[in-house]
N, C-alpha and C positions, 0 to 999 in steps of 0.2 A: 798655345796650340793653334789658335786662329791665325796669328801672325805668321807662324811657320807655314800653315796651309796656304795662305795668301801668297807668301813668297815663293813657295814651290810652284803654285799655279802660274805665277807671273813667269818664272824661269821656263816652265814647260811651254807656255803659250809663245814666248819669244823664240824658243828653240824650234817649235813646230812651224812658225810662220817664216822664219829666216834661215832654217837649216835643213828643211825637208822638201821633197818634191811636191807634197801636198800644199805646203805653205807657199811655194813659188807659184803654183797654179792659182791659188786663191788670190795672191797679190796681182798676178797677171790679169785676172778677171776684172780687177779694179783699175788697172793702168791701161790695158789694151786688149779688150775682150775679143775683138775680131782677129787680132794676131794670135791670141791664145786658141781661138776656134780653128784657125788655119793649121795649128799644130796638133789638133785632135783633142783639145780640152773641151769637156762638156760644160760650157759657161753657166748654163742654167743650174746644173747639178751643184757645181761648186758655190755659186752665188747663194742659192737657197740653203745649202749646207752651212755656209758661213753665217747666214741670218739666224738659223735654228741654234747654232752653237752660241752666238752672241746673246740671243734671247735667253737661252738657258743659263748663261753666266750672269746676266742681269737679274734673272729670277733668283739665282743662288745668292746674290748680294742682298736682295730684298728679304729673303728667308733669314739670312744671318742677322739682319737688322731687327727683324721681328722676334727672333729667338733670344737675342741678347737683351731685349727689353721685356721679355717674358709675356708680351701681348701684342696684338695688332690693333692699330687705331687709324682712323682716317687722317691722311696728311702726314703719315709717319716719316716718309722720306725727306720732307722738308726741303725739296728742291735739290737733293743731292744727285739726282739723276742728271740734272743740267750741269752740275759741277763735274760729274764724271765725263760728260761730253766736252766740257771746257778743258779737262785734263788731257783728253785725247788730242784736242786741237793744239793746246799748249805744247804737247810732246811731239807735234808735227807728224802724227801718225807713226811714231817710232816707239818701241817698247821702253827704251831707256828714258826718253823724254816724258813718256806717259807716267812712269814711276816717279820721276821728279815732280811732275805736275800734281800727281795724287798726293805725294808727300807734302808739297806746299799747301795745297787746299785742305788736306786733312789736318795739318798743323793749325792753320787759322781757324778751322772749325772747332778743334779741341780747345782753343783759347777761350771759348765761351765758358768753359768750366772754371777758368781762373778769374773771371770777372773783369771789371772795368780797368783795373790797374795794369793787367797784362796787355789789354788792347791799347791803353794809353802809351805804354812802352813800345808797342809795335809801330806807332806813328814815327818815332825817331828812326827805327830800323828801316821802315819803308822809305823815309825821306832820304837817308844816306844811300840806300840801294838805288833809288831813282837818280840821285846826283851822280853816282858812279856810272850808271847807265847813260846819263846825258853826256858825260865825257867820252864814253866809248863810242856812242853814236856820232858825236861831233867829230871825232878822229876819223870815223868812217864816212864823213861828209853827208850824213843823213840829218840835215839841219832841222827839218820839221819834227822828226821824232825826238831829236836832242832838245829842242826848245820845249816841247810838251813835257818831257821827262824833267827838265830843269825847273820849270814852273811848278809842277806837282811836287818835286822834291823839296823845294824851298817852302812851299805851302805846308807840307807835312812837318818839316822841322819847326817852322814858326808855330804851328798848331800845338806841337808838343811843348815848346818853350813857354807859350802863353797861357796854357791851361794845366790844371791838375788832374782832370778826369775827362772822360768822354761820355756823351749821352748814352743811357742804357740801350736805346734802340740801335746804336752803332755796334754794340757788342754782338747782338744776334745777326746783324747785317755784315759783319766783318768778312766771312768767307766769300760772299757775293761781291763785295766791293773789291777785294783782292783779285777775284776772278776777272772782273771787268778791267781793272788796271792792267793785269798781266796780259790778257788777250789783246787789249788795244795797243800795248807796246810791242807785243810779239808778232803782230799781224804782218810785219814786213818780211819775215823769213818763212812764212808758212807755205807749204807745198802739199796740198791734198792729192790723193789719187786722181789721175787725170780724168777718169770716166765717171766720177761721182756725180750723181744727179742727172746723167744722160741716159737716154733710152737705148736699150740694146734689143735688137731683133736678130735672132739666129739666122745665118745663111745670107745676110744682106751686106756683109763686109765688102768693101770695094778696093 
């Protein structure tokens, strides 16, 4: 039931943001607020509305986490908020990419339940994926990214071949290691909304 609800919420959110006038206005406030203002959009109202909705959804996620474990304890999220932010960046601020990033990081997080053997097998998968990525980047003439991906790919394959297990600490750190690797290699294609982090003052557009 929870999976169906999350899927329905994802589809609804994607539809609202990309297929409705409300979503167009919200996105315009992040891309070009002064242009949106010139067309009659109340940038403050839409910006604060988006913040309230995103905060409510984040709170809903925290509530689900607490309900599923039947208790609340300090540090319960375990850094998952940062992984959620990484999913958004990995998805390039697009619903489809966000879903892919959430699936990837959720998969690596769930691997902790399988223990060291599953993480050890992941080394080979990561190595092969990085080597494929190195070839793709090399063909695109992105030599720096291709070199880093090739070195990391060879390193992961060698690690898998020369060991039978991984340190227990790496099992719990796997989601965060994968997050860092993915973000460092995906940074070349990221395009955040143009006005993120900039100060907006109504009526001062030039």
